[in-house]
C-alpha positions as CSV (number, residue, x, y, z in Angstrom):
1,A,-53.4,23.7,18.8
2,E,-54.5,20.7,21.4
3,R,-52.0,18.7,19.5
4,L,-49.0,21.2,20.5
5,A,-47.4,20.6,23.9
6,T,-48.2,23.2,26.7
7,T,-45.1,25.0,26.5
8,V,-45.2,25.1,23.1
9,R,-48.6,26.4,23.4
10,T,-47.1,28.8,25.6
11,D,-44.6,29.8,23.2
12,A,-47.0,30.3,20.0
13,L,-49.1,32.4,22.3
14,Q,-45.8,34.8,23.4
15,I,-45.1,34.7,19.1
16,I,-48.8,36.2,18.9
17,R,-48.8,38.6,21.8
18,E,-45.3,40.1,20.8
19,A,-46.7,40.5,17.1
20,L,-49.9,42.2,18.2
21,S,-47.6,44.7,20.0
22,N,-45.5,45.6,17.7
23,S,-47.7,45.6,14.9
24,V,-50.6,48.3,16.7
25,R,-47.0,49.9,17.9
26,H,-44.4,50.0,15.8
27,G,-46.5,48.8,12.4
28,Q,-50.0,51.0,13.2
29,A,-51.2,48.4,11.9
30,R,-55.2,48.4,11.4
31,S,-56.0,45.1,10.6
32,V,-54.3,41.7,12.0
33,R,-55.0,38.3,10.5
34,I,-54.2,35.4,13.1
35,A,-54.2,31.3,11.8
36,L,-53.2,28.4,13.5
37,Q,-53.8,25.5,10.5
38,P,-52.1,21.7,10.5
39,S,-49.6,21.4,7.4
40,G,-48.7,18.1,7.3
41,S,-46.6,17.1,10.4
42,A,-46.6,20.4,11.7
43,A,-48.5,23.1,12.8
44,R,-48.4,26.3,11.2
45,L,-48.9,29.8,12.8
46,E,-49.5,32.8,10.8
47,I,-49.7,36.3,12.1
48,E,-50.1,39.5,9.5
49,D,-50.9,42.7,9.5
50,D,-51.8,45.6,7.1
51,G,-49.1,48.0,8.8
52,T,-46.3,50.1,8.0
53,G,-43.7,47.0,7.1
54,F,-40.0,47.1,7.3
55,D,-36.6,46.3,5.8
56,P,-36.3,43.2,7.5
57,K,-32.4,43.3,6.4
58,V,-32.0,46.4,8.9
59,L,-30.3,45.6,12.3
60,R,-32.8,46.9,14.5
61,T,-31.4,48.2,17.9
62,Q,-34.2,48.8,19.6
63,G,-36.1,46.8,21.3
64,H,-36.1,42.6,21.5
65,G,-39.2,41.7,19.9
66,L,-38.5,40.0,16.9
67,A,-35.2,37.9,18.3
68,N,-37.3,37.0,21.0
69,M,-40.3,35.7,19.1
70,A,-36.8,33.6,17.3
71,E,-36.1,32.3,20.1
72,R,-39.2,31.0,21.6
73,A,-39.6,29.5,18.0
74,R,-35.9,27.8,18.0
75,A,-36.7,26.4,21.2
76,S,-39.8,24.5,20.0
77,E,-38.2,23.5,17.4
78,A,-39.9,25.5,15.1
79,R,-39.1,27.1,12.0
80,F,-39.5,31.3,12.5
81,S,-39.7,33.5,9.1
82,I,-40.5,37.2,8.8
83,D,-42.0,38.8,5.2
84,A,-42.2,42.4,5.2
85,A,-41.0,45.2,3.0
86,P,-41.2,49.2,4.1
87,G,-45.5,50.4,3.3
88,K,-46.0,45.8,2.6
89,G,-47.3,45.3,6.3
90,T,-45.6,42.1,7.6
91,R,-46.2,38.3,8.1
92,I,-44.8,35.8,10.4
93,V,-44.9,32.3,10.4
94,V,-43.8,30.2,12.4
95,T,-44.3,26.3,11.6
96,F,-44.0,24.1,14.6
97,P,-43.5,20.8,14.4
98,L,-46.4,18.1,16.1
99,P,-45.6,15.5,18.3
100,E,-46.4,11.9,15.9
101,A,-50.5,10.9,16.9
102,S,-50.7,7.9,18.9
């Protein structure tokens, strides 16, 4: 995390906050796993829960949480993906590029 710019760390923290909120409020998750690990020239953030899941292809009209997370990732030049299915929980992966080591 210390290799990420302060603004990127803030975006990552807000993505985690939103994902946790969604996991509890909408997914009724009992557990959530959060990991931030280096992955080559990137930092990979994974947030995975054991909640009710959902179909990501179905347009969500209530709330803006998923769109906000995706926008924060874009603002940090990160890749954002959601892997979810009804009854299977949700996994969010955000891959942030790391600045070149000096």
